N, C-alpha and C positions, 0 to 999 in steps of 0.2 A: 894618549890620546893621540898621537902619529902615526903609530900603529891603526886607530883608524877609521884618519885617515889616512893614507898609503897615501893613493895617487892627486892628496891637498900636495897647495905652491905652500913653504912651511911658514910663512908670513901668513897665512891663514891659518891658519894651524896652530899662531903665533896669538892671533887677536882668539879664534875660541878660547884658544888654555886661560889666557885672559880672560872675559866674558862671562867665564867660568868658574870666576874665583870663587871661596866658599867667604869672603874674608871680602864683604863686602866696599870695605876702604879700599881695597886693591883692586876690586873685580869694576875692568872699561864701561868706563858708563857711555852714552849716547855720544856725550861734546868725545872723547878719549874715543872711541873708537871710527869718529870721524877724522880720527885725527891721526892713523893707524898705517903703517907703511903701504897691508892689503887695502885697503878702501880709494885708496890714489888714483888712484882711474875709472873710481864711480863716484867722486863727491868729486858737484856742477858747482858748488859758492857757492846756492840754490837753497840746496833742505831751509823745512820751514827748523825752527828755532825747538829747542825740545826748553821748561823748564825745572827736569829732575826728573827724581821717581815715583812712576804714580805708586797711587797706596789706594789699598780697597778697606773700607769700615770694619773692623772686626774685632771686636774685644777679644785684645793678646791675652787677658786675663781665668778668659774662660777655654776651658780645653772643648776640640771641635772635632770634630773625622772628617775626615780629607773628601767622603761624602758632603759632607756642611759647609767644608771649605768651596769645591765646587760648582752646587748654590751656592754661593753667596757671592760667589764670583758671576754668575751665569748671572744671578740678578742685578746684577751691578750691568757688567759690559750689554745686556740687554734695555734698563730704560735709559743707558747712556744714548743707547740706539738712537729711542727712538723722539727724545729732547736732544734737536741739534743744542742747544746752548749747553749743557750739561754734557754732553762727548764732548765741545770743542773747548770745557773749561775743562775739562777735567785729565785732557787728552794735550793739548798744549798748554793751557791754559791762558788760554784766551777766556774774556767776559765780554757778551756782550750784546 
């Protein structure tokens, strides 16, 4: 990764590597990213909280093509964009 990000600060490279970890148990989440040393100068303390990982309701027992997954994600994003209540619930865990 350092080769691809040769002009980036070492802390930035470290954060990207941790964000891209294949193992979700080790992968940096939103809270961890905000606490990472690279983010120290960007965090204001007034960031909204995030409830966790967003999920898209896709049946894992069925094999989909890449285009099927892409279309399902697109449909969910469009639906959330049209409905503010659903969007806020999906993105921030807010129910109004």
